Each structure stands twice: as C-alpha cells, then as structure tokens.
C-alpha positions in Angstrom: -61.7 76.1 201.9 -62.7 79.9 202.3 -61.7 81.4 205.7 -63.4 84.4 207.1 -61.6 87.3 209.0 -64.2 89.2 210.9 -62.6 93.1 211.0 -65.0 94.6 213.3 -66.8 92.6 216.4 -67.7 93.6 220.3 -67.2 90.2 221.8 -66.2 92.0 224.7 -69.8 93.1 225.4 -71.5 91.6 228.5 -74.0 90.1 226.2 -71.7 87.5 225.4 -70.6 86.6 228.9 -72.4 83.5 229.2 -71.1 82.1 226.1 -68.2 83.7 224.6 -66.0 80.6 225.0 -68.2 78.8 223.2 -69.2 80.6 220.8 -65.4 81.1 220.1 -65.0 77.6 219.8 -67.9 77.1 217.3 -66.2 80.2 214.8 -63.4 78.9 214.9 -63.9 75.5 213.9 -66.5 76.8 211.3 -65.0 79.0 208.2 -63.8 81.9 210.7 -60.2 82.2 210.8 -59.3 85.8 212.8 -61.4 88.1 214.5 -60.2 91.5 215.4 -62.1 92.9 218.9 -62.6 96.7 218.7 -63.3 98.9 221.8 -65.3 101.3 221.9 -65.4 102.4 225.5 -62.3 102.4 227.7 -63.3 99.3 229.1 -64.2 98.0 226.1 -60.7 98.6 225.1 -59.3 96.5 228.0 -61.5 94.0 227.4 -60.4 93.8 223.8 -56.7 93.8 225.0 -57.4 91.2 227.2 -59.4 88.6 224.5 -56.7 89.1 222.1 -54.1 88.6 224.6 -55.8 85.1 225.7 -56.6 83.9 221.9 -54.4 83.1 219.1 -56.6 84.1 216.6 -58.4 87.2 218.2 -56.4 90.8 217.4 -57.8 94.5 218.9 -58.7 97.7 218.0 -58.3 100.4 220.6 -60.3 103.8 220.6 -62.9 105.6 222.1 -66.3 105.8 220.4 -67.5 109.3 219.8 -70.2 108.9 222.5 -67.8 108.1 225.0 -65.3 110.6 224.7 -65.9 112.3 227.3 -64.3 109.6 229.3 -61.3 109.8 228.0 -58.7 111.3 230.5 -55.3 111.8 230.1 -54.1 108.6 231.7 -56.6 106.7 229.5 -55.1 108.7 226.5 -51.9 107.6 227.6 -52.6 104.0 228.1 -54.3 103.9 224.5 -50.8 105.3 223.4 -48.9 102.9 225.0 -51.0 99.6 224.0 -51.2 100.4 220.8 -47.5 101.0 220.3 -46.5 98.3 222.4 -48.9 95.3 221.9 -48.6 93.3 218.8 -51.9 92.3 219.1 -53.3 95.5 218.7 -54.1 95.9 214.9 -56.1 99.0 214.4 -57.2 102.8 216.3 -60.9 102.8 216.7 -63.5 102.6 216.7 -63.1 106.2 216.9 -64.8 109.4 214.8 -67.9 111.6 214.9 -71.5 110.6 216.1 -74.1 113.8 215.8 -77.3 111.3 216.1 -77.8 112.3 219.7 -78.2 116.2 220.2 -75.0 117.1 220.6 -74.1 114.9 223.5 -71.1 115.0 223.7 -70.4 118.2 222.1 -69.7 118.4 218.4 -66.5 120.5 218.9 -65.4 117.8 221.7 -65.7 114.9 219.4 -63.6 116.6 216.5 -60.9 117.4 218.8 -61.0 114.0 220.4 -61.0 112.7 216.8 -58.1 114.2 215.6 -55.9 113.3 218.9 -57.1 109.7 218.5 -56.2 110.1 214.8 -52.7 111.5 215.8 -52.6 108.4 218.0 -53.0 106.1 214.9 -50.1 107.9 212.9 -47.9 107.8 216.1 -48.6 103.8 216.2 -48.3 103.2 212.7 -52.2 101.8 212.7 -55.1 102.3 210.2 -57.9 103.8 211.9 -61.6 102.6 212.1 -63.6 105.2 211.6 -67.4 105.7 213.0 -69.5 108.6 211.5 -73.3 109.0 212.0 -75.1 112.2 210.9 -71.5 114.1 210.5 -70.5 113.4 207.2 -69.5 117.0 206.0 -67.4 117.2 209.6 -65.7 113.9 209.0 -64.7 114.5 205.6 -63.1 117.8 206.8 -61.3 116.4 209.3 -60.0 113.6 207.3 -58.9 116.2 204.3 -56.9 118.2 206.9 -55.3 115.7 208.5 -54.6 114.2 205.4 -50.8 113.4 207.2 -51.9 111.0 209.6 -53.7 108.8 207.6 -50.9 107.1 206.0 -51.6 103.8 207.5 -55.2 104.1 205.9 -58.7 104.2 207.5 -61.5 101.8 207.4 -64.9 103.7 206.7 -67.1 101.4 209.9 -70.1 103.1 210.3 -71.1 104.5 207.2 -74.5 105.2 205.7 -73.7 108.1 203.0 -74.3 108.6 199.6 -72.3 107.0 196.7 -70.6 110.3 195.5 -69.4 110.9 199.9 -67.9 107.5 199.3 -66.0 108.5 196.2 -65.3 111.7 198.3 -63.7 109.9 201.0 -61.8 107.4 198.9 -60.1 110.2 197.2 -58.9 110.9 200.6 -57.6 107.7 201.2 -55.5 108.1 197.8 -53.9 111.0 197.3 
C-alpha cells in the first residue's frame, strides 16, 4: 500500500473548524500517512504547532507569509526562532517569500528584508525553507542566490508559476 505524505496543508484554517478531527480520522484511515501543516500568519503558526503537538502524524512548518509580514514583531520572531529550534515536530520554515501580486502591500523592500530574516532563521534552526513566490521571480531568485549559504538545508518552492527555464535557475541555486 502506498502512503501519501501531504507536504503543504493549512488545516489550521477556520474553514476546517467544524470537521477538522473527522477529516483527520478519514485521511489517516485512507492512505494519508503524514501531514505538514504550514503556518502563514502568526496565529496560523501557533495553531500549526498546536495541531502537530496534539496529533502523532501531523508536523508543522512555521514562518510568516509575505502578505502577513507586517505582523512580524521582534517578539514574534523570537517565538518563531525558539519554536523552530526546540520543537521536534517543526520540520521547516515556511511559508515565506515574496508576493508582488497585490500593489506593493506590504512594500517589496519590507518583504525582501523579512524573507532574508526568515531564511536566516531556517539556517539557524537547521531546517529547510518552504518558499512562496508570486509575481516576484527575479527578486526571489536574486535573494536565493545572494543567500545561498543560508540554504544548506534546502528549500521547496511552494507557490510557483514561472517558466521551465526559471525552474532550472532555481534548481541550480540548490545544487551549487
């Protein structure tokens, strides 16, 4: 029997509040073996960790999505670092990256700065990064190239809609 490892879920979302546990029961009874619930907002990170801590087959990724980086205070960054370093059920830093789809909100420069800080956190915690990149191909690639030393634990491109040629450039970053 082939088992499925769900590498990117958001079951902390309010939409699953009513039937979350029943959904988990059904999934684990039918070929789903492991789930990584990925944080996006700070509250989502807290909820992802809580889900991981309370379910044997659920793990977490913690990080702040580019649309939510304005909520990333120093205290929250400290919590993310501590949790990523100390909780064995946290397997990655994500969902982090750049999203230029919505008119410079938050600002592109702030997204870039926060992206690099979260890549540093991934490196310090010895974890891979789960990267979101929408309408920001060149800047995402540039940041990854400039911060290659922070990627020793690898990265996964989660939100990706660019060309095959760009994919080859991203892959080259991970292998050099």
